[in-house]
Each structure stands twice: as structure tokens, then as C-alpha cells.
N, C-alpha and C positions, 0 to 999 in steps of 0.2 A: 183852372183845368177844364175846360170843357162840360165832361162828363158829372163836378164835384154833384151836381145838381141830382144827380140821379143815381150816386151813389147812396143805398140806404143802412146807415150804421146804427140807425134805430131797429132795426133786422135784427143785427146782433145777440145774441142768448147766450148763454150758459146754460148746456143740458148737462144734468145731474145723471150721471151711470147707475142704473140699480143694478148690478149683480151678485150672482154668490160666490164670485171669487173675488170680490172687492170686501165684498160683508165679511168674509171669513177671515179678513186679512186688520179687520176693521179698518180699511182704504175708501177713500171718496174719492172719485174721480168723474170731474167737470169736464162737459168739451166746449172750448168758447169758440163759438159758431163763424166765425168767419169768408165761411159760403157764401151766408144772405148778404153778404155786403152789396153784390154785383154777377151777375150772369159768365160775365169776359173777364174783368177786373178784378179778379175774385179773391178769399182769404187775404193771402198778406202782401197783394202785387201792387194794389193799388199804396200802402202805405213803402216800400218797394222803393217805385213810383214818383214818391209826389216830389223832393226834393231836386230832383233831375230835371221834372221836368218845371221846376220854377226857375231851374236854371238852364234849360232845354231855348225858352220863352227868352231869359234875360238876353244868351247873346247873338239875337235877331236869326241865326240860321235857321235855315229850312227844311234839312231833316232829319231824322231821327233815326241812327243806328247802334242794332244791340247784337247778342249773340246768340248759339242755344243750337240745342238737338232739335229730331224729327217732334217729338212729345215734351217741347219746352209751355209752357203754361206763363213765361215771362214774354215768349217770341210772341204770341196769341193778343195778348193783353197790353206789351206795347204799340203791336203792331194796331190798335183798338185805341187806344188812349195819342196816339200821332194823327189816326183822322180826325179824332174827338174833339182837336183842335186846328182841325186847317193844313196838318202838316204831313207830308210823306215820309215815309218808314224806308229803312233796308233790313234787316234780315241775313245773315251770317250763318247758315248751319252748319254743322258738322259732317263732314259724309258727302259721298256722291250722292246723287239725287236720283232718290228712286224710280222706277216705273210707274208705279200710284202713292203720291202725296199721301201722308198721314192727315185723319183731320183736322189736327191742330194745323198745319201748314196752306192745308185747303181752309183755315178761314184765315186763320192770319193776311194771305192773297187775297182774300172776299174784303176783308178792312185795309187794301193797298199797300201791302207792303210789297214790296221786291225781296227776290229771294236768291241770298247768291250764295250759291253751294262749294264748298272747300273740302280737300283733302284733311285730317283728323291732321296731319303733319302742319299742316297751313295753318289749322282751324287754332294751333296751341299758340301761334305767333300771332294774337292779337293784336299786337303792337303795331307792328309792319300791317297790316291789312288799315288800320287805323290810318298812317302813316298814307299811304296809297288812296284816303280819302277825308283828306284833312275839315273839307267843306261840309263833312258830316259831323254832328254832336252823338257821340259817342258815350251807350252803357255798358258797364261788361255783362258779363253770363249773370243773369239770375239777378240782377242791380247790386251783382256784387262791390262797395268799396263805403266812403266814410256815408255817404248821401242816401246811401239804400240803408245802410244801417240804423241813422239817424230817422226814418221815417219809422221804421222797423219797429224801433224805441217806443211808440205810440201803440203800441198793439194792446199792450195792458191796461190802458187807460178804456178796453173795451170790457172789461175781465170786472163786474161787479165785488167787491172789496179784496181787487188778487191781494192782497197783504194775507190773506186769510195761507195761504197754499204755501205748503214744504215742497214744491217739489213742481217744475214748468216743465215740460216733454213738448218736442217739435221734433217736424223730420227736415235734415239738414239734407241742401247739395249742395251750392253755391258756400253754405255757413253765414248768412245776409242778415237770414231773419235770427235765429239763433244769438248771431253781435250783438244784433239792436235789442232783445230780452235781454240780455247780460248786462245792457249798458241800464236797463228801468227796473231791472229786478231789485230786492231788498236784499240783506246780505243774508237770512238767515234762510233765505230759498236757495234750492242746490236745481241748477239749469242742465237738464239734458237732451243732446238732441240724437238721432235715429241715424244715422245715414245710410242714402237709401242708393247713393254708388257703392258696388264692390271694389275693394281696397283703397277703399281714398283716404290712406294714412294722411299728403298734406293738405286734409282738411284741420283738423288742428290748430297749424302754424297758420289758415288763411282764414282764422277767425280769431286769431290772437294778435293779428295784427290791426283789428277794428276795436276791440278790444282787448283790454286790461284784467279786466274780473274773473273770473274762475267761472268752468262747463265741464261736463266729461260728454263724451262723443260716443256711441253706442255703434261697432262698426258688422255686427253679426244679423241683421233683420232686415237685405238689401233683397232676401226671396233667388238671388242670380244676377240680379244690376238693376242698374240704371230701369225702369220702367220695363221691367222684364216681372210677368203677373202669370207664375204657373197656377197648374187648374185649383191647388190647393189654398192660392192665396183669393180668387175667385170665389171659391166655396165660405173660406171667411168674411169677404164682403158681405156675403149673403145672409151671414150666420147674424153679422152684425147691425144689417137691415131690416132682419126679422124682429132678433131681442130688441133692440135700439133705437130702430126708426132714423138709423145716423147715415146717411151716406156718406161713401167716403170713396177718392181715388186710387189709379192701380198702379200710384206712383206714390204720391208721400203718405196721405193719412194714414191708407189700411193697415200699409206698413208700422207707422207710427205706432195705432191701438193696439196690434200684433206682440211688439215692441213692450208698450206697457201692461198687457197679458200676460208676457209668459215671465217680465222682470218681477209682478207682483206672486205669482205662482212660486218663483224662485224665491224668493226671501227677500230682493232689493232693497225694495221701499221698508222702511219698519215701521211699526203697529203703529196705527194712525194718524198714519202720511196723508195728506191734502193733494191731489195729484188736480192740474189741468192741465191737458193736454189744446194743445193751439191747434183747431182744422184749421190749414192752410188754400182749402180750397182746393182749383182745379178740377174739378170737378168733369170740367169740358174734355180731359184727356179720357175717360172711359170712352166716348164718341169713335174710336179709333178700333172697339169691343162688336164684334153683331151683334145684330138685333137680337133682342131677347135673351140677353146671355148676364144680365144685372134686374131686375124689379126696377130700380129704381131710374132706372134710366128713357 
């Protein structure tokens, strides 16, 4: 991939969180800062795209297509990736075209992606859309699929001594990253996904299609649904930044950090647990907020 020399894997650090609510339970929490890899193909995006892009190049096709919503980090990452290898791209977007495009979609357009807005009903019939465009190499929403999970399995290789952790926690949208982490985790490690979608009960089956390893998905920390960010969540993001100098996003990582804190306080994790949170990037999504809302924008 043309951007590989620009991806800064050496920038990835494991940030230890110093907090009284952790010390009181003798629990440690480290955050794997995948957000430092690249400003656009940030966090888990490169890993989920990696093997699709290799396969795409091998096919000789000229256009890359994928699916997502108005705040999809995967959409903008795919657009940037296609541009970097001088290929065209198309993004099929869930819902009618709004009067004002989100910052995410504006950036995708800036990177040369054609946007095709379809009804939610048509969006759910992705196979029909694919058949209408047979000359396009299609990647499913969020990079879902075996190739996406294969790439996500490489994430833990960036964590120092990842075998020390008893629990690994990440945000879950399509479940691709969760499946990949399950593939790479050791038998003693418990893998927990924090669903950012409301009533996303089918996600367990979707993850199970990609891995036979065990995992747990929590469904109570979505703050109203995908990309919903009530004032209580914004206040929490400010608190995380003030206390730990850790930037989080409105869709994934802020909800994941909140979930971990609540689970610690509710004695979900045994005393002495060592937790690794995967920072899956996506900070560009915060740019949809008004200027000045977050101190780290």
C-alpha cells in the first residue's frame, strides 16, 4: 500500500492510566494508543483494510467500494487508502443525503470517494448493491469479514508483553476487530467488546462467524446509539482528557473507557486484574462537533 511508509507504528505506545478507582481495586489499566498510527487511517482501520487492499490490487480492478454511515471512520479511511494507491472509490451511505454532509463524508469526498446514498432498506441488502456494480471490489461495512479479522489479529503485536493482561477490552461496531483480537489472544485472556450500537443483539452471531474463540459483548454503554453523544458523554471525554491527557472519540473510545470504569466500580473485574483497552482511533469523528466543545480538537 502506498501509505505504508507513512504509517507510524513506532509511535504506538501503551499508556498506563493512573486513577484512584483502579488503585482501590488493585487493577491496572493500559491503553494501546493505535490512534497514533496515522491521522486518517487511524487506530484499527489499517489492520482491517490491510489484506483487502492486497487482494484488491491482485484483482486488477480499478475501484474500491464499501459501506457505512455518515460518521463511519471506515468510510474515510477507505477513501484515503484508495487515493494513496491511485484507485477510485465509492462509498454506499446509509440513509438519504442530508442537507449538510458530516465532516467524515466531506473528508471522504475530498479524498475522491463517490458517495451513493441509499435507503436503510436498500442498504441492508448489500448483496444486491454489489451485483449492480460487478466491476467494483467490495469491502463490507467496517471491514467485516475474514480478511478484516485476519488483519485485526495483528493489533496485539503492538502491545508490549501483551501476555500479561487478563482482560482485553475494545469497542465493537461490526465485530471485526473483536474477532481478530480473539484470534490472537491467549487462552487465559478474557476478551470483552463494548457495543456502540443500540439493541445490536445480532453482533454475537456476526463475531462467531469469524472466530470460534470465546468473548463477551456488553450492550449497556451505547449512550443512546451509534454516534449519539449526549452532554454527559462530552463531559466525560473532557474529564478523561483533564485527568489522563487521553483523547477519545464520540463514537467508540469514550464509551469504551466509560464502560471499563463502570465495570471496575461494579466489581466486574476480579481484584488484581490487568486490563488492556484498545484505542481504536476514530478521532476525526470529533470534528463534527462545534469548535471549542472539546479541549483537544
